[in-house]
N, C-alpha and C positions, 0 to 999 in steps of 0.2 A: 555665711557664718553658721557653723553647726550649733545645735541646741546644747549649750554648755551644761545646763542642769541635768538633762537626760544623759549626756555623755559621761559626766563625772558622778552623778548622784548615786550610782549603784556601786561605786568603789568605796571600800571600807572607811578610809580616812575622810573622804569628802562627804559621805553619807551622814556622818555625825555632825559635820559643819552645817550642812543644809538643815538638818533637824533642829539644831540650836537656833538657827536664824528663822525658823518657822517656815521654811520653803518646802513646798510639796514636791517630791521627786516623782516624775511621771513613771508609769509602769513600763517595763521592757516588754514590747510586743513580740510574740513569736509569729514570724511570717513564713510563708511557704518558700522553701528552697528547692529549686529545680522543678520537675514536672509534677502534675497532679498525682496524688496517691489515693487509692481506693479505700484503704482501711483507716479512715480518719478517726474512727471511734475506738480503734484498738487500744485496750487498756484504760479506756475512759469510764468514768462513773456517770451514767445517764439516768436522770430522775425525770419521770414523766407524770402527767396528769391527763387521763383520758377524757374524751368528750363525745361528740357525735360521730367522729371517725372511728371505724372499726379498729379495735385494739390490735388486731392481727396485722393491719397495715403498718402501724407504727413499729410493731415487733419485727416485721419482715425488713423494714428499712434499717432498723438497728442492726440486724444480722448482716444485711448486705454491706453495711459500712464498717463491719468488723467489731461491733459491740457484742459483748458476751452475754449481758443480761440487762434488762430494764429494772430500775429500782423505783418503787413507789414512795419510799421515804428513806432517809439516811440516819444513821446513828449520830448523836450529837457531836461527836469528835471528828466525823468525816467531812470531806470537802467534795462537792460535785463539780464535774467538768462540763456537763451539759444539762440544761433544764429545758424540757419540751412540754409546753402547755397547750392542750387542745381546747380552744375557746369557741369552736364552731357551733356548740350547742347553746351558747348564751343568747337569749332572746329578750330578757327582761332586766330591769335595773337591779332587782333583787339577786339575780344570778351572777351579777358582777362580783358578788361577795366571794365567789370561788377564786377569783384572782387574788384577793387579799389573803385568803386562807392558805393557798399554795405558796405564794411568794413571801408571805410573812414568815412561813416556816423554813423556806429554802434560800432566800436571797442572801442571807448572812453566811451561808455555808458555801458560797461560790469560791472555787479555786482561782488562782491567777490565770488570766488568758482563757477563761471559760466562755461558753456560748449559751445564750438564751434565745429560744425561738418560740413565738406564740403563733398558733394557727387560728385563723378566723375566717368568717364568711365575708363576701361582698355585702355592704350594708344595704339590704333591700327588705321589703315587707312593711309592717305597720310602723307608725312613728316611734313607738317604743323599741321595736326590734332594731330599727336603723340607729336610734340613739344608743342602744346598748352595744351594738357592734362598732359604732364609731368611737365610743368611749374607750374601747380597747386600744385604739391607736394612741390616744393621749396617755394611757397607762404605760404602754410600751416605750414611748419616747421619754417619759419621765424616769422610768426604771433604768433606761440606758444611761442617763446622767448619774444616777445613784451608784451604779456598779462599775462605771468606767474607770474609777481609780485603781481597780484590780486588773485592768486590761481586758475586762469582760465586755462582750457586745450583746446587744438585745435587738432583735429584728422581728418584724411581723410579716407573716405570709398569709395573704388573702386568697381564698379559693372560690372560683366562680360557681362551680357546680358540685356541691358537696356529694350528691348522690352518685357521681361518676368518679369520685376520688379513688385512685389505685396507687400502688407504689410508683408506677411510671411517672405520675404527675409530680409527686413530692420528692422522690429520691434525688434527682440532680440538684434541685434547689437546696435541699437540706445538706447535701454533700458539700456544696459551696459554703453555706452559712455555718456549718459545723467545723469547717476546715480552717487552716492557718491562712488561706487565701483571702479570707474576709476579715483580716485583723483590724482594718480601719473602716469597716462598714458597720455602722451601728445607728440605731434610732430610725431605721428605714422600713419602708413597706414595699413588698414585692407581691404583685398580683399574678396568679397562675391562671392561664386560660383553660379552655375546655378541650383542647386537643393534646392528647398524650404524645410525647416525643417518641420517635421510632428507636432512637438510641438513648439510653438513660445513663450510661457510664460517662464519666468525664475524662478519665485517664486515656491518653493516646487517641482521643476522639477526633482530633484534627488531622490525623494521618491521611495523606493524599489530598488535603484541601489546599487551595491557593488563596493567599491573603494579600491584600494591598493595604499598606499603612502609610498615610501621608504625614509629612513632617516628622520623619522617623530617624533622622540623622543623630539626634541626641535627645536627652530629657525623657519626658513621658513617652514620646513616640518610639524612641529606642527601646525602652522597657517593654512596650507593647509588642514590638517586633520580636524581641527575645523570648517573651512568654509564649507567643503563638508558635514560634519555631520549636520551643521545648515540648510542645504538645503534638508536634509532627507536621505542622503546616509548612508549605513553601511560601516564603514571605518576600514580597516586593517592597523594598525600602525606597520610598519616594521622598525627595526633598528638592530644594532649589538647586540650580546648577552651581551656584557659588558654595554650596555645602556638599559638593560631590565627593571630596576626599573623605569627609567624616561619614557620609552615607555609604560609600563603597566599603569602608572599613567595617561598618556594622553589618552590611549585607554579606561580606566575605566571611565574617566570623560565625554567621548562622547558616551558611550555605544557601543564601538567598540571592536576589538580584537587586541591583540599584537602578532606579529610574529617575533621571533628572527632569523635573517639571516645575514650572513656576505657577502655583495655583492662582496667582493674581491675574494671569493672562487667560483670556477667553479661549484660546486654542488648546489649553492644557487638557480639557476634557476629551477632545478628539485624540490628542497624543496618547493619553492614558488608555482610552478605549482600543485604539489600534494596537498598542503594545500588548494588552491583555489578550486580545483575540489572536494576534499573530503568534505570540510566544506560548500561550497556555490554553487557547481556545475558550477563554472565559475566566471567571473568578468566583470564588465561593464566599469570601469574607472581605468586606470593604470597611476600613476604619478611617474615619475622617478626623485626624488629629491636628492637621496644619492650622495655625492661627496666629494672629498678630495682635498687639496692643498699641494704641496711640493715645495715651492718657492726657486729657485736659478737661477742665470743666467745660460745660456746653457753651458758656459765654466766651471762652477763649479758644475753643476748638475750631480750627479752620476746616473748610469744606473737604480738603484732601484727606485730612485725618479721619473724618467721618466716612467718606466714600471708600477709602482703602480697607478699613476694618470691616465694613459691611460686605465688601466684595470678597475678601479672602475668607472671612469666618463663616459667612452664611451663603452668599450667592454662589461661590465657587463649588461648595459641596452639593447644592441643589442642582446646579448646572451639570456637574459630573454625574450625579445619580440619575438625572433625567436621561442622559445619553446612554449610560450603562444599562439602564432598565429598558429603554426603548430598543436598544440593539440586542437585547437578550444576553448581554455579556455577563450579568450576574445570574448565576445558575439557579435553578429551582432549589429550594431549601437553603438559600443563601442567607447571609447575615450582613446587616448594615448597622454600624455603631458609630455615632457622632459624639464628639467631645463638646459637652456643654460646660457649665460652670455654676458654682454656688451663686455667682453674681447674676445669673439668669433668674434666680429665685428672689434674691434679696437686694440686688443692685450694689454698686460700689461707687464711692465718691470719685469723681473724675473719670468715670468709665461709662458714660451714657451710651457711647458707640459700642463698646465691648459687651455690656450687659444686654443691649438690644439684640445683638447677634446670638448670645447664649440663651436668652429667653426664646428667641425665634426658633432655635434648634429644638427646644422642648416641645413647642407646638408642632414643628415640622415632623418629628418622628411619630407623634401621636396620630397625625393625619396620614402620613406615608404608610404606617403599619396597615391601615385598612386597604390602601391601594395595592399593596404587594402581597396581601394575604392569600390571594388565589394561587400564587406560585409557591406558597409555603415559605416565603421570605419574611424575615422579621426585621424590624427597624426599631432601634432603641438608642438611648443616649446615656452617657455617664457624666455626672457633674462633680468634678473634683472640688474639694474645699481647699484648706491650707495644705499645700503639698510642697515639700522641700525641693524647689527647683531654682533655676537661674532667675526666674521672674520674682519669686518670693525673696530670694537672697538680696535683691535690690531694695526691698522695703525698708523704711526706717526701723531702727532697732526696737523701739517700744511697740510699734505696730506689729512687728514680727513676733515678738514675745507674746503679745496679746493674742495674736492669731493662733499660736501654739497652745496656750494655756486655756483658751476658751472652748476647746474641743472636750468632749466627754472623757477622752482618753488622755487629756492634759499634754498633748503634743501634736506636731504636724505629721502628715502622712508622707509616704515616699512614692516616687513614680511607680514602683512595683505594685503598690496597693491599687492604683488605677488600672495598671496592666492586668492584674489578676481578675478584677471585675469585668473588664472587657473580654478577657479570654473566656470567662464563664458565659457571657452573653453571646460569644461567637460559637459556642459549642452546640452540638446537636441536642444536648440536654436542656437547652434554653428555648426549645422549639415553641413552647406555649407562653413565652414572655415576649410581648411586642407592644410598641407604642409607649413604653415606659422610660422614665429617666431615673437612674439609680445614683443616689448621691454617695460619693466616697469622700467623707468629710469628717469622720469621727464624731458625727452628731452635731457639728457646729455650722452656723450660717456665715462664718467668716472664711474668706478665701480669696482667690485671685481669678 
């Protein structure tokens, strides 16, 4: 069932009806259409506050992304499209006042679908330094809830080694966060490592890459396959033999290949490995999207319902990765992205089995990242929140409406929102992001 309020709330006749009834109409989010674009700041008004990072770095990034000029302050009647605040120099509680000063003056001037990014350090040092830097996280998450009604997003980027920061570190991350590809990513924290990516552009950065997407015949998996293909990757669409018709249709439409494999079967890992080596001599990107639910309270859940979910959602991806890595099938500079879920953070009623697997994935990528770092391979996860899919469509009406309205953006996300985040993490520009789980949830802990 579509979101009736979002669908009709922006139509002139209905808009006045909803206003009379006191119903808040969600903002229309501008999402990325087609492939990545470099000039994401073209024509945008960018307001910045400088800190410990050299101002020339920020200026160069602005120029690279198509911005014409940085603005330190706006006339009262103007609206800003981007706010960029450098909080890397904050080390005391007193210095936190600079957050108030800047955002008190500018938060009310945000345009619809605007972007706010705060740059900060990893919390290290004295107790007060750690306290001050950690406090910024609470500020950014709260701000994201305040401005979400405008379709605005707020995200925090943490930098490990401030003295080594150059454009190459920040550019691809800010490219993603400033763009329409991050429309449903808000209230999040992304940590940048200390290794600068060799390729810092996002557009066409997957050209010549081979990508495997499991569970890709429909839904989020299909959206992922299409986004990766749009950026130039050759995509292997993997799904169960019984979904061959749908899977082949997707693969044919993006000039990819279909591979029939049942991830619940132990032999699927060997089948996948042999196919990738025989047909492509390896793979660059592996996206583990395949998953199932078997919902019951733990008291009523039978053993088969527990075992099947643990096997497909967690054991199968570990088994497959182990073989692909051991065989050298995943090439150097490769990308592994696993689908977790908000339930892995917060749990869901009747989903002890599912939440167990999704929390397991969060821990898995954190540990795997260290194991594969020597080959410059990254391992990350994406945790969708309430996304408009077949799964959420089956939810009771009031639970569904609540899931939508409890996000900062007052609506559910789309499969394309998840796919955009995964495409970013699959890119060469995400070379120094590893072991992390990025929530695509509109800032809410409600999801599937």
